[in-house]
N, C-alpha and C positions, 0 to 999 in steps of 0.2 A: 559413498561419500566418504571422501579423504581429508581428514584433520590437516591442515599444516602448522597451526600456531596454535598456543592458548596462553591465559594471562588473567589473575585473579585480579579483579579491579577492588579500590579503596572499599566498598560497602560487600563484598563479598561475592559477587557477582564473577561467574566464571565466562568468560568471552575467549570463544574459538573461532579461526578461521577456517573454512573449509574450501573442497574444490567438488563441485559435481560435475564430472566429466570435463568441460571445457568454462564451467561457469563458478565466479568465486562465490561465496557468501561468507553471512557471518551469523552465529549462533550464541546467545548470551542465556546464561540458565541460573537460576537464584540458587543461592545457598542451601536452600530446605529442599531442592530436586535431588530424588536418587531411585532406586530401583524401586523402593519399597512405597514410595508416595511421589511417583510421576508428577510433573508440570502442566498445567495446560499451556497450549502453544498460540502464540500470537504471531501472525506473520506482516512484516513491516516493508509496507509499500512506500515507494518512493521517488522522485522525478528524475528522470533521465539521464543524469548529471554526472554520473559515475559513484562507487563506493565511498572511494577516497576524499570527495568534496562534500560529500553527505552525511559522512560518517560521524561526525560530532551531534547531528540532531538525531541521528537512530539511535546511537549510543545511548543519547539522554532519553530517548522515547524507550528505550531497552530497558534501563536502569530502573525507571519510572515503572515500567510493567514487572522487572522482577520483585519490587517492594511490595507488590500486590501479590507475587507467588506465580507469576507468568513466566514462563522461557519466551525468547521472543527471536525470531530470526529474517533475515535477509538475503537476498541473492542480487546480484549485479544483472540488469535489466541487456536485452539483445542491443549491440551497437555502441556500448557506455563503457566508462572506464576503459579496463585495458582488455577487454573483448575487440573482435575485428570490428573495423569500420564497417557500415551499412550504407552502400552508396544512396540508397532509395530514402533511406533515412534522413539523411545529410542535406539531400534535395530538398527534401520537403520541410525541413528547419531550415535552410535557407530563404525559400519562397515565404515561409510566415515573415521571418524577418524583415523581409523586403516589402512585404504587404502592409507588416505593423509600422516602420520606418516612414513609409510613404503615406499612412493615416487612412490605408483603405480597408475595408471591411475584411475578414480572413474570410474567405470562401470554403464551401462545404469540398470542393474538391481538394483544396490544401489540408484541412481538416481529416479527412478519409485519409489521404497519404502519409499523413504525420502518423494518426492514431491508430488505425485498423490493423496495419501490418502488426506494428507493436504487441497488439491486443494478442494477434494469433500467434506469435513466434512466442512471448513471454509467457502465457498462461498453461503451456504444456509442460515449460520449466519450472515454474511455480510449483505444477502438480507431481513433478519429480522429486524436486526438494521435499514436499510433503511426505511423500512415501519414505523420502531416505529419513525423515525428521523424527517421523513417529515409529520408524525401527529402532529407535534409540532407547535404552530401557528408563531410562528420566525424564524422558516426555511422553507426555499422554495427551487425551484428547479430553475433551472437545478444543477446537479449535477456532479462532478469530482472525478477521483479515483487518488489517488499519491504513489509512493514507493510502498514498501514492496517487497513481493514475488514475483516475475516478472510473474509467472506461474497462482497465483492468479489474477492478475490484469488482464492477459490475458482472463481468463474463466469468469470474471464479464463482460468484455468487450463485451465479446460474447451473455451473456445469459441475462444480466440487461438492460433493453432499458431505462431506467432514468438515466444511466450515459452518458453524453454528451463528455466527454474529459478525456484522463489519460496521467498522466505523469508518464514513468514507468521508474525504475531502472534496468539497464543490469548488473546486479550483482549476479544473483543467479543459481544455476543448474536447468538446463531445460529439461525435458523429452521428447524425440523423439515426443511421442504422440501431444505434445503442439504446434509444431511448424505447423501439421495440424488445430489446432483451430488458431494460427496466423493468418491465411489464411481468417478467417469469420470476422477478427475483423475490423469494418469499421470506427469508430468515429477518430476523430483527436486524435493523439498521439505526446507526445514529450518524445525521449528515451535519457535517460543519460547513458552514458559510461564513464567509468574510464581506460583509456587505458591501463594502466599498474599494473590493478586489478589481485592482486596474486593467489586470490582463483577463479577464473574463466577464461574461456575460450572465449579469446577477437573473435575467429572466430567464435564461436559458435553465439556469441551475434550478430554479424554482419549478420551472418546468419539468424537468427531469425528476426531482422530488417527488411532482404529482404522480409521475409517470410508475411510479415504485408500485411493485403489488404485493410488497410486507403487508402483514395486519398491523405490526408495530414497526412504526418508523418513527423518528423524532428530527426535526431538525432544529439545530441551534445555530442561529443566526447572532452574528457581534460586529460590531463598527469596526473598522481598519480596514489595511489592505493585506496582501497576501500572505506578509509575513507576520504579521500582527495578532497571530491566534493567541489569545490572554489564557492566563494559568487555569482559571476555573471553567472554563471550556474544556480541557484536558483532564480536569479532575471529573468532569461531567462523564466523558468519554472512559474514563477507566472505571467507574461507578456502571456504566452501562458494561463494561465486561466483565466485571464482578458479578453481576446479577445473571450473564448468562453463561458463563465458562468456567464458573466454580460448582 
C-alpha cells in the first residue's frame, strides 16, 4: 500500500488516498485513532461508477462512521474510474441498457454476465486491501462491510472471516447463483430496502433476505426510490455497527 495524498477534513478526519498495485483507494481515519487505540474498520462498498463520481457519497458515509469512532476505506472496482476498461463488462452494461430502454425483462444471462465476473475479480482485491489496511497500527478489528453491489457483500461475508457484520443495500441485480451463497452467510446482517426502487425487483430482494443463513438479520424497508434512503435508516445502520464492531 502506497499513500499518495493526505488531508485533514474540517471535522478532524484524516483522509488519505492510496494505491494497492494498480488499484486506487481512500482511507478515512477518525481523530481518535492511534497506535494505542486502533479504530475498528468499515469497508465501504459502492456502485461501479468510479470513485470520483461516488466520492461525495462515500466521504459522507466515512465521516459519519468516523464520528462513531470507525475508520472507513474503499477501493476502485475493476473496470471503473481510471482503471483499464473491461470489454466484457462494457458489453454487459450495454445489453442491460438496451433491455431496460426496450422495456424488456432483464434476463438471467445479462445479470450473470454483468455481476458474476465483477464478484470474481473484486472480492480478492477487497481481501488484499483488507490485508494492507489491518497492517496499519492505527487500524484494528473487528471489520464491517457496508453497501455497494450486494453480490460482492454476499461473497465477502462467505469467504472473509475477518468481516464480523455487514450492512447490505438490496438494490442491485442478483444472479441466481448468489442465492445459494446467501444461505452460507452467518454473520449479523442489516439489510436496507427501498420499497419503490424503480430499477430492482422487490420480490427478489425479499427472497434474497429470506435466503440469508444468518441467525441475526434485520430488514429495514422504507418507502421511496433508489436514492431516497432516509437519514433515520442510516442511523439505524450506524447503531447496528456500534453493537457489533465496538
